[in-house]
N, C-alpha and C positions, 0 to 999 in steps of 0.2 A: 525491493528495498524500500525503506521508509524515508520520508522527508521531514519527519518531526511533527510538531503540533502547531496548528494555526498557520500563519504565513511568515514564520520567523526563520525559515531555511536552516533547519537543524540537521542538515545532511552530514553524515560521518565522512571523514577523510577517505575511508575505503570506498564509499558510494561515489564520492566526487571523482575518484580515480577510475572507477569502473564505468561510469555513465558514458563517457565518450567512446567506449569500445562496442557499445550496442548499435546494431544497425537500425533498430526501432526501439523507442521507449514509449510505453503507454502510461497514462495517468487517468485519474478519476477526479474530475473537477479540480484541477490543480489551481492553487491560489496564485495571485498575480506575481508575487516575488519569485515563486518557483518557475513560472512560465518565462519571466524575464531572465532568470539564471540559465535555464535550458537554451533559450534563444542566444544569449551572450556566449555560451559555450558551443554553439552550432550543433546542438543535439536535437535531432528530429524527434518530435513527440506527437502523439495522437491522444486526444481526450476521449475516453470511452464512456463518459457520463451520459452521452446521447442514448445509451441503452436503458437508462432509468427513466421511468414515467410514473406519475402518481397513480395512474389507473392500472398499473401492471405490478404483479408481485415481485418483490426484490429478488426472490430466488430465481425467477426466470431471467432477470437482468444479469445476475451473477453468472448464470450458465452461459449467457451470450458473451459476456466479457471474457470468460475463460476460453470459450470456443475461438474467439477472435485471436487471443494471444497464442493458443496452441497452434492455430493455422499459420500464424506468422512465424512461429518457431520452426515449423515444418518446412515452410517455404523460403525463409531468409533469416537464419539465425546469425548472431545471437540477439536476443530480445530481452528487454527489461521492463519491469512494472514498478512504478513509483506510487506508493500508497501513503496515506496520512498515518502518522504515528509509527509504531513498531509493526512491521508487516505480519507478525504472528500474534499480536495482542488484539483479541476480539475482531479478527479479520477473516471472515469465511471465504472470501475470494482467494486470498493468498493460500490458505490451508488447502482448499479444494484444488487449486492450481498445482500445488506441490505434489499432491497425491496423483492427479491426472498426469502430470509430467513423468512421474516415476512409472506409472502404468504403461505409458507410451514409449518409454525408453529415453526420454529427454533428460538432460542434466539440468537440474534447477536447485537453487538454494536461496534462502532468505538471509539478508544481511541485517544485523542489529541496527536499531534506530531508537530515537527518543519516543517513548510512548506517552499517551495522555496521563498514565499513572505517574511516570517520571516527572512530567510537567507539574502535576498536582502536588506531588511531594515537595518539589522545589518551591513552587509558588506559595504553598501554605507553611513551609518550614517544618514539616513533620519529621520528628526524630524516630524513624522506623526501628533503629537498633534498640532504642530504650523502650518504646511503647508498643512496638509491633505494628502490624497492618493487616487488616482483613478486608478483602475485596469481594463484592457480590456483583454478579451480572444480572441486572434486573430487566434486560431488554425483552425477555420472554414474558414478562409480566405486563408489558404494555400492549394494549389492544390496538390492532390495526384494522381499519375498516376497509 
């Protein structure tokens, strides 16, 4: 499930209701307001950003994160993953996790959330219905050393 954009806590009501039901909740570099919210709700959470290192390919870290979550699901379900933005919008970890869960027979689903695109439309006041919107993912055009 997604927690929205930046540190504004844009958790949906559905996510707020489900979070306390998880035995473990994982995050990736959760912002301060989210950490405070989880703590106030007595929701145990683990930050998996320790798997990311500048000297290591992101793909390897993604696989480590997915492995940690799948092991946790196998050992002590139910488990949740809180990600920035919408969990299915430009999020390789969530997409790969959903596929892996399906292959292993675990039940997994992504809950809707506010994405960076939603935030940009609202912040800029774009009238998508009148003018339309075209989105390009340029992340593959950026060189990584």
